[in-house]
N, C-alpha and C positions, 0 to 999 in steps of 0.2 A: 432210567437205569439201563446199563448195557447188558445185553444177554451174551451168553457164551457163543451164540451163533454169529454175533457181530464182530467178535475179536479177530478172527482170521482175516476179515475184510480190512479192519484197521491196520493189521500188521503189514498189509501190502502197500499202504500209503507211502512210507519212506522209500520203498523200491520204485514206485511209480513216479515220484517227483523228479528224479534225474532224467527219466525218459521224456517227461513233459518239457523239461528245460532244454534238452537237446532238440526236441521237435520244433522249438521256436527259432532255430537258427535261420538267419542271423539276428541277434538282439543288440548288435552294436555295429559301428562302421567297419568296413572291410578295406584293407590297404592293397592296392594293386602296384606291385613293384615293377617299374620299367627300368631295366638295367642299361639303358642307352641315353645318350645326350638329347637335349631338347631339339625338336625340329625334324628328327628322323622319322622313318615310317612307323616304328614301334610307338613313338610318342604321339604321332598324329592319330593313329588308330586307337590308342589307349584313351585319348581324350574324347573320342566319339563313342566308344564302347562303354566306358565307365558310367556315364549318365544313364544309358539304357539298362545296364545291370542294376544300377541304384533303384531305378523305377520298378524293375521286376522283383528285386529282393526286398524292397521296402526299407532299405538302409543305404546310407551313403557309401559309395565305392570311391575311395580317395586315391588319386594317382600320386605315387611317390617315386621320384627318380633317384636311382643309385648307380650312376654310370661308372665306367672304368673297367680296365682289363678285358675289353672286348665283350662285355656283358657278364663276366664271371663274378664281379663284386656283388652285383644284385643276386645272381644265382646262388652264390655261397651264403648270402644272408638268409635267403629263404630255406635252403637245404640244411644249414647248420645252426642258425640262430632263431629264426621265427618258430613260434609254437605250431605244432601240428594240429591246429584246431579249425582250420578253414578261414581264419580271419586275415590271412596273408596269402595273396595270389601273385604268382610270377608271370609276367608276360615274356616268355622266352622266345628264342630264335635259333637259327641254324648254328650259331656258335656253340650251342649245347651239344650238338652231335659232332662238330668238328673237334671240340676241345678234348674229349677222351682219346681221340686218335693221335692228336698232334701236340698236346701240351700236358705238363704235369700240373694238375689242378689241386686246390685245397678243399675241394668238395666233389661229390659224385653226382653228376647230372642225371645218370641213369638210375642209380639205386636210391639216391637221397631225395629225388623228386618224382612225382607221379603225374603223367600227362592228364590234363583235365578236358581239353578240347581245343581243336584247331580254329584258327581265324582265316588264314589264307596264305597263299604263296605269291610273292611280289617279284616280278622280273627286275633285273638290274639295267641301268642305262649307262652307256659309256659316254662320258662328257669331257669336253676340252674347253679351253678358253676361247672366247669369240675371236681372239687374235691369233690362235694357234695355226700353224701351217698345216696341221693334220686335218684333212677333209673326210677321211674314211678310216675304217679299221685297217684296211690294206696299207694305208700310209703309215700307221703306227707300227705295224708288223715289219714293213720294209725298213723303217728307221731303226727298229730294234735289232734287225739282222745286220744292218750296216754298222751300228754302234752298240755292241753288246754291253749291257750294264748301265747305259746312259739314259735310256728312256724310262722315266719314273712314273709310278702311280701311287696315289694316296689311298689310305683306307681308314676305317673307323677304329683300327687297332689290330694288334697281333691276334691272329686266329679268328677274326670276324668274317662275316660273309663277303664284305668288299675286299678283304685281303685274299680270301680263298678264290674269289672270282678272278683276280689277277694271277694267282698261282696257276689256276687251271688254264688261263689264256696262254701263259708262258709255256706250260707243258704241252698244250695242244699245238702250238706253233714252233716249238723247239727254239724259243728265244729266251734271252736273259733279261728280265725286267727288274728295275730297281724299286723295291717296296719301301714306301715312306709311311709309317703308321702315325695316326693322329688320335686325339681323344674325342671320338665322335665324328661323323661325316660332316657336320656343320663347320667344324674347324678346318676342313680341307679346302673349302671353297675359296677363301682369300688367296691362298697360295696357288690354287688351280687357275683362278682368274688372272693372277699376276704372272702366270707361266713359270712359277718356280718348281712346279711339277708338271708332268706331261698330260696325264689323264686321270680320271677317277671312274670306277665302276660303282655306282651308287643305286640303292633301291629306288624304284620309280616313284614311290610315295614321297620321297624327299627331293629327288632330282627334278621331278616334273615341274614344280613351281619355279625352280631356277632356270629351266629351259624356256618356259613360257614367258618369263620376265626378260629373257635375252641376256641373262648374266653369264650363261654358259651355252655351248652348242653341243647337241647330241649327235653322235656319229654311229651309234649301234645300240641294239637291245639284246639282252641275253636269253630271251625266251626262244622256243623252237619256232614260233611264228611271230609275225609282226604284231605289235600292240594295237588294239583298236583305238586307243587314245592317241597314238602317234603313228598312224599307218605309213607315213612318208619316210620313217626311219627304218632302214634295213636291219635285219638281225645280224649278229656277229657271224653266225653260221653261213649266211649268204655271202659274207665278205672274206672268203678264203679260209674259214675255220669250220669245215663241215663237221656236224655233230656237236658243236659247242652249245651247251644249254646249262643255264644256272639260274636259280631263283632263290629268294630269301623267304623262308617260311616263318610264320609267327603263330604262336599258340599259347595257351595258358597251362600252368603247372601249379601244384600245391606240394607242400612237404609230405613225403611219404609217411603214412600212419595217420593221415587226416581221417576223422570219423566218417563212416560210410554215409550217414544222413547228411552231414555238411557237404561232403563230396558230391552227393547226388543233387543237392540243391544248387550248388555252384555250377555243376555240369548243365543242369536245366537252364539256369540263368544265362550261361554263355550261349547255348544253342538258340535261346529265344532272342537274345540281344543281337547276335549275328544276323538273324532273319529279319530284323526291323528295317524299314525303308531307309532310315537315315544312315545306318551302318552299311547296308548294301550299296547305297549311293557313294559313300566314301570308298568302299572297296572297288567299285567300278572306276572311280576317278584315279585310283592308284594302279589300275590294270591288274588287280589281284585275281588269282585263279583259286577256285574253291578247293578246300581240303576237308577231311572229315571233322565235323564239329562235335561229334560224340566222343566220349572218353575212349571207348574200345577201338574205334576206327583211328583216332588220332594216335593212340599208343602204338598201333601197328605201323602207322606212317613214320612215327618217331624212331622206332626200332629199326626200320628199314634204312633210314638215313644214317643212323649210328653205324650200321653194317657197311653202308656205302663208303663212308669216310675211313673206316677201319681198313677196308679193302684198298682204297687209294693210297693210304699210308704204307701198307705192306708192299704195294707194287712199286713204291718209290716215286709215284707221279706227283705227290706233294710232300714237302719236307716238314719235319718236326719243327715246331716253333721254339721249344726249349726241352731240356731234360734228355 
């Protein structure tokens, strides 16, 4: 028989049950949205990080690609359509900070998404066809000055990192370069190899394999210093473009409003996954430079990059993509 003293304890049971359910996060697979085409740096790193996060979380982390619009199709899906429950994670990139400054978007990368943790920042490699007459960045700049608007470069799409790397190169050298957007960097290579476009600035994670295979030739890197992976390739800054530096950062985001317990569990899983030897080795192979893996540090990094692109847009150094 129940005593009066036991009734208050029983009354707490329904309230405790939801807390227990939330504490079990995750209790089903998590989807990692990669908003870029197969073969790029984001895809390469996602497929190394996802298994490590799966092991840490005790649930499968499934990579799902939603490419297009320079990464904004996948970004809009997470910000506007996915539930804010922690079961959908976005692997975002620099296009999320470029977008608000230069494009009219159908989602808010700053307000609709919350930074979860960084992965790393990857320098770009300037590559040309093996048959190209360009042997250096200086050659490209000289040709662009002699033939304004004729020297072309491919990109992963409007407003992407590869597009902006070219925009910054044109601004830094006071040259008029012809931008040719594609649907992902992988789609650029056939036209680059066939010399239908002049050059490509691609993240080292995806361009390194092409260079090592001899499919393309690297003539410069966008980092401030030479890459340990390719020490023989001079920086763009060394080749007549002093101060030029550009890298492609990658990090995880969730939809704003994700429950704190789920957020904290995912943040912990990202930090632990990034620290594993297998992920560190892949980051080393792509010449990635460390950025904050904790949510607070990465959020500060993200906000600073948003401000950087806003300032560049206001100064007129880079042009709006639309709107």
